C-alpha positions as YAML, in Angstrom:
chain: A
units: angstrom
residues:
- id: 1
  name: MET
  ca: [117.86, 79.03, 139.39]
- id: 2
  name: LYS
  ca: [116.89, 76.00, 141.30]
- id: 3
  name: PRO
  ca: [117.18, 72.25, 139.95]
- id: 4
  name: VAL
  ca: [114.00, 70.40, 139.33]
- id: 5
  name: HIS
  ca: [114.48, 67.78, 141.97]
- id: 6
  name: LEU
  ca: [115.13, 70.52, 144.52]
- id: 7
  name: LYS
  ca: [111.78, 72.11, 143.49]
- id: 8
  name: ILE
  ca: [110.16, 68.62, 143.43]
- id: 9
  name: GLU
  ca: [111.10, 67.98, 147.31]
- id: 10
  name: GLU
  ca: [110.60, 71.43, 148.32]
- id: 11
  name: ILE
  ca: [106.89, 71.06, 147.20]
- id: 12
  name: ARG
  ca: [106.58, 67.57, 148.59]
- id: 13
  name: THR
  ca: [108.16, 68.56, 152.20]
- id: 14
  name: ARG
  ca: [105.79, 71.64, 152.05]
- id: 15
  name: LYS
  ca: [102.76, 69.41, 151.56]
- id: 16
  name: GLY
  ca: [103.74, 66.56, 154.04]
- id: 17
  name: VAL
  ca: [103.89, 64.19, 151.49]
- id: 18
  name: THR
  ca: [106.10, 60.71, 151.93]
- id: 19
  name: LYS
  ca: [108.45, 59.60, 149.40]
- id: 20
  name: THR
  ca: [106.55, 56.13, 149.56]
- id: 21
  name: HIS
  ca: [103.48, 57.88, 148.82]
- id: 22
  name: ILE
  ca: [104.70, 59.06, 145.80]
- id: 23
  name: ALA
  ca: [106.20, 56.26, 144.51]
- id: 24
  name: LYS
  ca: [103.36, 54.15, 145.10]
- id: 25
  name: GLU
  ca: [101.27, 56.41, 143.23]
- id: 26
  name: CYS
  ca: [103.60, 56.39, 140.18]
- id: 27
  name: GLY
  ca: [103.75, 52.29, 140.33]
- id: 28
  name: LYS
  ca: [107.43, 52.59, 141.14]
- id: 29
  name: THR
  ca: [109.98, 51.78, 144.07]
- id: 30
  name: VAL
  ca: [110.91, 54.16, 146.64]
- id: 31
  name: ALA
  ca: [114.61, 53.87, 145.66]
- id: 32
  name: TRP
  ca: [113.54, 55.11, 142.18]
- id: 33
  name: TYR
  ca: [111.79, 58.46, 143.92]
- id: 34
  name: HIS
  ca: [115.05, 58.56, 146.34]
- id: 35
  name: GLY
  ca: [117.16, 58.91, 142.94]
- id: 36
  name: ILE
  ca: [115.00, 61.44, 141.53]
- id: 37
  name: SER
  ca: [114.74, 63.43, 144.86]
- id: 38
  name: VAL
  ca: [118.68, 63.61, 145.06]
- id: 39
  name: GLY
  ca: [119.49, 64.67, 141.65]
- id: 40
  name: ARG
  ca: [121.13, 61.18, 140.76]
- id: 41
  name: ARG
  ca: [118.33, 60.13, 138.62]
- id: 42
  name: ILE
  ca: [116.45, 62.54, 135.66]
- id: 43
  name: PRO
  ca: [113.35, 61.87, 135.57]
- id: 44
  name: ASN
  ca: [111.01, 62.13, 131.74]
- id: 45
  name: VAL
  ca: [108.14, 64.09, 131.08]
- id: 46
  name: GLU
  ca: [105.93, 61.23, 132.07]
- id: 47
  name: SER
  ca: [107.66, 60.29, 135.41]
- id: 48
  name: LEU
  ca: [107.19, 64.25, 136.04]
- id: 49
  name: GLN
  ca: [103.58, 64.44, 135.37]
- id: 50
  name: ALA
  ca: [103.36, 61.24, 137.59]
- id: 51
  name: ILE
  ca: [105.04, 62.82, 140.29]
- id: 52
  name: ALA
  ca: [103.26, 66.33, 139.81]
- id: 53
  name: ASN
  ca: [99.54, 63.91, 139.91]
- id: 54
  name: ALA
  ca: [100.94, 62.43, 143.08]
- id: 55
  name: LEU
  ca: [101.72, 65.83, 144.86]
- id: 56
  name: GLU
  ca: [98.14, 67.16, 143.55]
- id: 57
  name: VAL
  ca: [99.93, 70.06, 141.58]
- id: 58
  name: ASP
  ca: [100.55, 71.09, 138.22]
- id: 59
  name: ILE
  ca: [103.59, 70.22, 136.30]
- id: 60
  name: LYS
  ca: [104.54, 73.68, 135.40]
- id: 61
  name: ASP
  ca: [105.02, 74.25, 138.95]
- id: 62
  name: PHE
  ca: [108.37, 72.42, 138.85]
- id: 63
  name: PHE
  ca: [109.73, 74.95, 136.59]
- id: 64
  name: GLU
  ca: [107.88, 78.51, 137.35]
- id: 65
  name: ASN
  ca: [110.64, 79.96, 139.02]
- id: 66
  name: GLU
  ca: [113.51, 79.43, 136.63]
- id: 67
  name: LEU
  ca: [110.89, 81.24, 134.01]
- id: 68
  name: SER
  ca: [110.61, 83.78, 136.26]
- id: 69
  name: ASP
  ca: [114.51, 83.80, 137.04]
- id: 70
  name: THR
  ca: [115.01, 84.02, 133.34]
- id: 71
  name: LEU
  ca: [112.57, 86.82, 132.63]
- id: 72
  name: ASN
  ca: [113.98, 88.82, 135.66]
- id: 73
  name: GLU
  ca: [117.51, 88.49, 134.43]
- id: 74
  name: ASP
  ca: [116.46, 89.72, 130.83]
- id: 75
  name: LYS
  ca: [114.85, 93.09, 132.47]
- id: 76
  name: ILE
  ca: [118.09, 93.40, 134.72]
- id: 77
  name: LYS
  ca: [120.40, 93.65, 131.62]
- id: 78
  name: GLY
  ca: [117.81, 95.50, 129.58]
- id: 79
  name: GLU
  ca: [117.09, 93.11, 126.99]
- id: 80
  name: LYS
  ca: [113.51, 92.42, 125.45]
- id: 81
  name: SER
  ca: [111.96, 88.87, 125.84]
- id: 82
  name: VAL
  ca: [111.02, 87.41, 122.33]
- id: 83
  name: VAL
  ca: [107.29, 86.02, 123.02]
...
């Protein structure tokens, strides 16, 4: 399971977006975003939405692999997922 800050950074680098661009789009400092990007600062929901908007992605993209990993583990163990 990949931490959220690593998923955000993966998306950011794949899209070629700078940390400065994200910080400016969020109305924050580069130091603020740097703290998030290295896992020292935990973003709240509003910050995650602002970062998603700056990256032009849906906020759920930061969490998709985590959900998939959980569902896959349940299948391996033979457990049923409750929906």
